[in-house]
PADOMAR-968062 format. One record per residue (C-alpha): x, y, z. Coordinates in steps of 0.5 Angstrom, whole numbers. Layout:
% residues N
<xx: X yy: Y zz: Z>
...
% end
This chain:
% residues 207
<xx: 755 yy: 334 zz: 100>
<xx: 750 yy: 340 zz: 101>
<xx: 747 yy: 337 zz: 107>
<xx: 746 yy: 331 zz: 112>
<xx: 743 yy: 329 zz: 118>
<xx: 745 yy: 328 zz: 125>
<xx: 742 yy: 324 zz: 131>
<xx: 741 yy: 330 zz: 137>
<xx: 739 yy: 325 zz: 142>
<xx: 739 yy: 318 zz: 143>
<xx: 733 yy: 313 zz: 141>
<xx: 731 yy: 306 zz: 143>
<xx: 726 yy: 302 zz: 139>
<xx: 724 yy: 294 zz: 139>
<xx: 722 yy: 289 zz: 134>
<xx: 720 yy: 282 zz: 136>
<xx: 719 yy: 276 zz: 131>
<xx: 718 yy: 269 zz: 133>
<xx: 720 yy: 270 zz: 140>
<xx: 726 yy: 273 zz: 138>
<xx: 727 yy: 280 zz: 141>
<xx: 731 yy: 286 zz: 138>
<xx: 733 yy: 292 zz: 142>
<xx: 735 yy: 298 zz: 137>
<xx: 740 yy: 304 zz: 140>
<xx: 741 yy: 310 zz: 136>
<xx: 746 yy: 315 zz: 139>
<xx: 750 yy: 321 zz: 136>
<xx: 758 yy: 319 zz: 136>
<xx: 764 yy: 325 zz: 136>
<xx: 769 yy: 319 zz: 133>
<xx: 771 yy: 312 zz: 132>
<xx: 774 yy: 312 zz: 139>
<xx: 767 yy: 314 zz: 142>
<xx: 764 yy: 309 zz: 138>
<xx: 768 yy: 303 zz: 140>
<xx: 767 yy: 305 zz: 148>
<xx: 760 yy: 306 zz: 147>
<xx: 759 yy: 299 zz: 144>
<xx: 763 yy: 296 zz: 149>
<xx: 758 yy: 299 zz: 155>
<xx: 752 yy: 296 zz: 151>
<xx: 755 yy: 289 zz: 151>
<xx: 757 yy: 289 zz: 158>
<xx: 750 yy: 292 zz: 160>
<xx: 747 yy: 287 zz: 155>
<xx: 752 yy: 281 zz: 157>
<xx: 746 yy: 276 zz: 157>
<xx: 744 yy: 277 zz: 150>
<xx: 746 yy: 272 zz: 144>
<xx: 748 yy: 278 zz: 139>
<xx: 750 yy: 286 zz: 140>
<xx: 751 yy: 287 zz: 132>
<xx: 752 yy: 295 zz: 130>
<xx: 754 yy: 300 zz: 125>
<xx: 757 yy: 307 zz: 125>
<xx: 759 yy: 312 zz: 121>
<xx: 763 yy: 318 zz: 123>
<xx: 769 yy: 323 zz: 120>
<xx: 769 yy: 329 zz: 117>
<xx: 766 yy: 327 zz: 111>
<xx: 763 yy: 321 zz: 113>
<xx: 769 yy: 317 zz: 111>
<xx: 769 yy: 312 zz: 116>
<xx: 764 yy: 306 zz: 116>
<xx: 764 yy: 300 zz: 121>
<xx: 759 yy: 294 zz: 121>
<xx: 759 yy: 288 zz: 125>
<xx: 754 yy: 281 zz: 125>
<xx: 757 yy: 279 zz: 132>
<xx: 756 yy: 272 zz: 130>
<xx: 750 yy: 272 zz: 126>
<xx: 750 yy: 270 zz: 119>
<xx: 754 yy: 274 zz: 114>
<xx: 751 yy: 280 zz: 111>
<xx: 744 yy: 280 zz: 116>
<xx: 746 yy: 284 zz: 121>
<xx: 751 yy: 289 zz: 121>
<xx: 750 yy: 291 zz: 113>
<xx: 743 yy: 292 zz: 114>
<xx: 744 yy: 297 zz: 120>
<xx: 749 yy: 300 zz: 116>
<xx: 744 yy: 301 zz: 110>
<xx: 739 yy: 304 zz: 115>
<xx: 744 yy: 310 zz: 117>
<xx: 746 yy: 311 zz: 109>
<xx: 739 yy: 311 zz: 107>
<xx: 737 yy: 317 zz: 113>
<xx: 744 yy: 321 zz: 110>
<xx: 747 yy: 320 zz: 118>
<xx: 753 yy: 322 zz: 120>
<xx: 757 yy: 321 zz: 126>
<xx: 752 yy: 316 zz: 128>
<xx: 752 yy: 309 zz: 132>
<xx: 746 yy: 304 zz: 132>
<xx: 746 yy: 298 zz: 136>
<xx: 742 yy: 292 zz: 136>
<xx: 742 yy: 287 zz: 141>
<xx: 738 yy: 280 zz: 140>
<xx: 736 yy: 276 zz: 145>
<xx: 734 yy: 269 zz: 141>
<xx: 727 yy: 266 zz: 142>
<xx: 729 yy: 259 zz: 140>
<xx: 727 yy: 259 zz: 133>
<xx: 731 yy: 260 zz: 127>
<xx: 729 yy: 266 zz: 122>
<xx: 733 yy: 265 zz: 116>
<xx: 737 yy: 270 zz: 112>
<xx: 731 yy: 274 zz: 110>
<xx: 728 yy: 274 zz: 117>
<xx: 734 yy: 276 zz: 120>
<xx: 735 yy: 282 zz: 115>
<xx: 728 yy: 284 zz: 116>
<xx: 729 yy: 284 zz: 123>
<xx: 735 yy: 288 zz: 124>
<xx: 733 yy: 293 zz: 119>
<xx: 726 yy: 294 zz: 123>
<xx: 730 yy: 295 zz: 130>
<xx: 734 yy: 299 zz: 127>
<xx: 729 yy: 304 zz: 124>
<xx: 725 yy: 304 zz: 130>
<xx: 731 yy: 306 zz: 134>
<xx: 732 yy: 312 zz: 129>
<xx: 724 yy: 313 zz: 129>
<xx: 725 yy: 315 zz: 137>
<xx: 731 yy: 319 zz: 136>
<xx: 731 yy: 327 zz: 135>
<xx: 734 yy: 328 zz: 128>
<xx: 737 yy: 335 zz: 126>
<xx: 738 yy: 337 zz: 119>
<xx: 746 yy: 340 zz: 118>
<xx: 746 yy: 344 zz: 112>
<xx: 752 yy: 348 zz: 109>
<xx: 752 yy: 355 zz: 110>
<xx: 755 yy: 361 zz: 114>
<xx: 754 yy: 364 zz: 122>
<xx: 753 yy: 371 zz: 121>
<xx: 753 yy: 377 zz: 126>
<xx: 749 yy: 383 zz: 125>
<xx: 750 yy: 389 zz: 129>
<xx: 746 yy: 395 zz: 129>
<xx: 742 yy: 400 zz: 134>
<xx: 736 yy: 398 zz: 138>
<xx: 731 yy: 401 zz: 133>
<xx: 734 yy: 397 zz: 127>
<xx: 735 yy: 391 zz: 131>
<xx: 728 yy: 391 zz: 133>
<xx: 726 yy: 391 zz: 125>
<xx: 732 yy: 386 zz: 124>
<xx: 728 yy: 381 zz: 129>
<xx: 721 yy: 382 zz: 126>
<xx: 724 yy: 380 zz: 119>
<xx: 728 yy: 374 zz: 122>
<xx: 722 yy: 371 zz: 125>
<xx: 717 yy: 372 zz: 119>
<xx: 723 yy: 369 zz: 115>
<xx: 723 yy: 363 zz: 120>
<xx: 731 yy: 365 zz: 121>
<xx: 733 yy: 362 zz: 127>
<xx: 736 yy: 367 zz: 132>
<xx: 743 yy: 363 zz: 135>
<xx: 744 yy: 369 zz: 140>
<xx: 743 yy: 376 zz: 142>
<xx: 748 yy: 381 zz: 145>
<xx: 746 yy: 387 zz: 148>
<xx: 750 yy: 393 zz: 150>
<xx: 751 yy: 400 zz: 147>
<xx: 748 yy: 396 zz: 140>
<xx: 745 yy: 390 zz: 139>
<xx: 749 yy: 384 zz: 136>
<xx: 745 yy: 378 zz: 133>
<xx: 748 yy: 372 zz: 130>
<xx: 744 yy: 367 zz: 125>
<xx: 746 yy: 362 zz: 121>
<xx: 744 yy: 362 zz: 114>
<xx: 744 yy: 357 zz: 108>
<xx: 749 yy: 358 zz: 102>
<xx: 743 yy: 359 zz: 97>
<xx: 739 yy: 364 zz: 102>
<xx: 745 yy: 368 zz: 104>
<xx: 745 yy: 373 zz: 99>
<xx: 738 yy: 374 zz: 99>
<xx: 738 yy: 374 zz: 107>
<xx: 743 yy: 380 zz: 107>
<xx: 740 yy: 384 zz: 102>
<xx: 733 yy: 384 zz: 106>
<xx: 737 yy: 386 zz: 113>
<xx: 741 yy: 392 zz: 110>
<xx: 734 yy: 394 zz: 107>
<xx: 730 yy: 394 zz: 113>
<xx: 736 yy: 396 zz: 117>
<xx: 736 yy: 402 zz: 112>
<xx: 743 yy: 400 zz: 111>
<xx: 745 yy: 402 zz: 118>
<xx: 747 yy: 394 zz: 120>
<xx: 754 yy: 392 zz: 120>
<xx: 754 yy: 385 zz: 117>
<xx: 760 yy: 380 zz: 118>
<xx: 761 yy: 373 zz: 116>
<xx: 764 yy: 370 zz: 122>
<xx: 765 yy: 362 zz: 120>
<xx: 763 yy: 357 zz: 114>
<xx: 761 yy: 350 zz: 116>
<xx: 754 yy: 346 zz: 117>
<xx: 749 yy: 348 zz: 121>
<xx: 742 yy: 346 zz: 124>
<xx: 737 yy: 350 zz: 120>
% end
């Protein structure tokens, strides 16, 4: 796995078909236990709804997946919602779609379409972030070198995570694995070899 996406902030969207109202909620989760708690909270909030169907993906490598039709015909709600999460390459994410029945049966195809539309509407309203495999890098140098390094980073669209000013300047950045060699070479060049570079950790970062 080279990269994936996360929900940075929740989103809510709706879809209506023949007076049935489908309310989608997309939100981040830290693990399966939090997903269970949130699902229970949503069910209590929408206690008068006919169905509260859901799906979530969590685990270090997205290995935990669950979905529920919550009384809808098998495969018409939970699986389409889970497909939306998978199609978006999301991890540690939960989507719940609440349905208020409008009095008309939608049929299998209609239900799959409605739950898919509501789930995607929620995702479209959420703030999504791209997580890429890379390293967190510390760059230390004098004030003159730090200014040159800062200009290079800004021109290269590399996000500065943190800057500390003491007797010297420490700049912390995150760089993808495929960019790290060229970035470190460039930092060395613009600082005339005076910058001290240290890899702090490896992982997945919002870049």
